[in-house]
C-alpha positions, 0 to 999 in steps of 0.5 A, spaced: 500 500 500 505 504 501 508 503 494 502 505 491 501 511 495 508 513 493 507 512 486 500 516 486 504 522 489 509 522 484 504 522 479 500 528 482 507 532 482 508 531 475 501 532 473 501 539 477 507 541 473 504 539 466 497 540 467 497 545 462 499 541 456 496 534 459 489 533 456 483 528 456 477 528 452 471 523 454 464 523 456 461 526 462 456 520 464 455 513 461 449 509 463 451 502 463 445 496 462 446 491 467 449 484 464 452 488 458 458 491 455 460 498 456 465 502 452 468 509 454 470 513 448 477 516 450 482 521 447 488 524 450 494 529 449 501 529 453 506 535 453 510 535 446 517 533 450 513 526 452 511 524 445 517 520 444 515 516 450 508 513 447 510 506 445 508 499 446 510 499 453 504 504 455 499 501 459 492 504 460 489 504 467 482 507 470 482 510 477 477 511 482 475 512 489 472 508 494 472 510 502 477 515 501 482 510 498 484 510 490 483 504 487 486 502 480 483 498 475 487 494 470 484 493 463 486 487 460 480 487 455 480 491 448 483 498 448 485 504 443 492 505 440 495 509 446 501 511 441 496 514 437 493 518 444 487 513 443 485 511 450 478 508 448 476 502 453 471 497 452 469 492 458 466 486 456 464 484 463 461 491 466 460 487 472 467 489 474 465 496 474 462 500 480 457 506 480 462 511 481 467 516 477 473 514 473 479 517 471 484 515 466 491 513 468 497 512 463 503 508 465 509 507 460 516 503 461 519 510 461 518 517 464 511 518 462 506 516 468 500 520 469 493 520 471 488 525 467 484 528 473 482 534 468 476 530 466 472 523 469 467 519 467 461 517 471 459 510 470 451 509 472 448 502 472 441 501 470 436 495 469 432 498 463 435 501 457 434 508 455 428 509 451 429 511 443 429 518 441 423 519 435 424 525 431 419 529 430 416 527 437 409 529 434 406 529 427 401 533 424 400 533 417 395 533 411 394 526 407 398 525 402 404 529 405 411 525 405 413 523 412 420 522 415 421 519 422 428 518 425 428 513 431 435 513 434 438 509 440 445 509 444 449 503 442 456 501 445 462 502 441 467 501 438 468 494 437 467 488 439 462 491 443 458 494 437 457 487 434 451 487 439 448 494 437 440 495 439 436 492 433 430 497 431 423 495 429 417 499 427 410 498 430 407 497 423 409 496 416 409 504 414 414 503 408 421 502 407 426 503 413 434 505 412 439 503 418 445 507 420 450 506 425 453 514 427 459 516 431 458 522 435 464 527 437 465 524 443 466 517 440 459 514 442 455 511 437 448 511 436 444 506 432 439 510 427 433 508 423 429 512 418 422 511 416 419 514 410 412 514 408 406 517 405 401 520 410 394 517 409 387 517 413 389 510 415 394 512 420 390 518 423 390 516 431 394 509 430 400 509 434 407 509 431 412 506 435 419 504 435 422 499 439 430 498 441 432 491 442 438 490 447 442 484 447 446 482 453 453 480 454 451 475 460 446 471 456 440 473 460 434 475 456 434 481 451 431 487 454 427 492 450 425 500 450 419 503 446 418 510 444 411 512 440 407 518 437 400 518 435 399 522 428 394 527 427 393 526 419 388 531 416 384 528 411 377 530 407 371 526 408 372 518 407 367 512 407 361 517 406 354 512 407 347 514 407 342 510 411 334 510 411 329 510 416 325 506 416 329 501 412 324 496 409 320 498 403 315 504 404 309 506 401 308 511 396 308 518 399 310 516 406 315 520 409 322 517 411 329 520 414 335 520 411 342 520 415 349 522 412 355 519 416 362 519 414 370 519 417 373 526 416 379 530 420 377 536 421 370 534 422 365 535 417 362 543 417 357 542 411 352 536 409 348 537 402 343 533 399 341 531 392 335 527 389 337 524 382 332 524 377 335 521 371 341 525 369 339 531 373 341 532 380 337 537 384 339 540 391 333 538 396 336 540 403 342 541 408 344 537 415 346 531 417 339 528 417 333 530 412 326 528 412 323 527 405 316 524 402 318 519 397 314 517 390 315 511 385 319 517 381 323 520 386 326 515 390 334 516 389 338 520 393 345 522 395 349 526 400 355 531 400 360 532 406 365 537 406 370 540 411 376 544 411 380 539 406 375 537 401 369 534 399 366 527 398 360 524 395 356 518 397 354 513 393 346 514 390 341 510 394 335 508 392 329 507 396 324 501 396 317 504 394 311 500 394 305 502 390 299 500 386 294 502 381 287 499 378 283 502 372 276 499 371 271 500 365 264 498 362 262 497 355 256 494 351 255 492 344 252 487 339 254 480 339 251 474 335 246 469 338 245 461 335 239 458 337 237 451 335 242 450 329 240 457 326 244 463 326 241 469 328 244 476 328 240 480 333 241 485 338 242 484 345 244 487 351 252 486 352 256 488 358 263 487 359 267 489 365 275 491 364 280 492 370 287 492 370 291 492 376 299 494 376 303 493 382 311 493 383 311 488 388 308 481 388 301 482 392 299 478 399 294 473 398 289 477 402 291 483 398 289 480 391 284 483 387 277 478 385 271 480 381 265 476 382 259 475 377 252 473 380 255 471 386 260 467 382 268 469 383 271 470 377 279 469 376 283 475 375 289 476 371 292 483 368 285 484 365 278 480 365 273 481 360 266 478 362 260 478 357 253 477 360 247 474 355 240 474 356 237 468 359 233 463 354 226 463 355 
């Protein structure tokens, strides 16, 4: 222990004499997922007269304080090239670390030995990975607009830790995504996925999420973190339909209620109704619902729905209208008469009754039309002619 204290004291004296030229760069804080590896990006500089002392004998150490005593952590795992002033260090087994602040120390088999206390890195252990960052964090666009969403999550770097960067997945098949692994100025790395798609009314109100899946080095189950947004897509009226009440066949000249329904964002501000007469369309009213009287010739309708984005039209609906009519008449004339084999042309009274019934539906049994003659029921058809001759004497 005495040797270690003497060693640290000498390095501190050297550090005090050369503090203006010895520098180190590293992140101020690193969050380490339990069970995973960790990389500390690090670069340094020394006084120019020590440049020749940077050789293959140089070793990297990390120092930290525990209960008022200085501890040295020897790095036997991957590190950067110290001859090129790269002190980046990877700990494949992060359990060797503690939640505390670490300082880089350089020791060469010559006069160059120095602890860089100008800057240190705070190591903190977390049980859950950080949530990915979604850019933009909100989405408000009009249907048809081109959208680009970027999802990014921190990744351990560089190798070998970066062989297990987080995998990024999107919640739904929006389009084609492109992934990259980017390096920040402090040499930390970020996995990024960019999703490009065209905004649709089908996306409105449906959550879009990006999930980062982290693979642990100790073989324990993977862990995930998710970030999401709910898009607000403006669109013209869609899926416009017309309903009729009552819904079944209705008698001619009866009243029915028409209702127009649709999806739109923003909400519909104006409903208009039209009647179809052949090739002509006639405006008949406004409002979500409309009360009308129907007939056999005026029974086809549609509605238009309008919001700030545009106008949509429903399909035409034809109301099932029931109707019927009957036309009857009497006439008289001259008919031939045959008596005992001799033909006589005589004038007699001849009465004929003609009735014609038209309906657009098959009548029920109790609704059929019957004709009677002298108390005898006569079958009906589209029309019936019934002649009456004088009785024989």
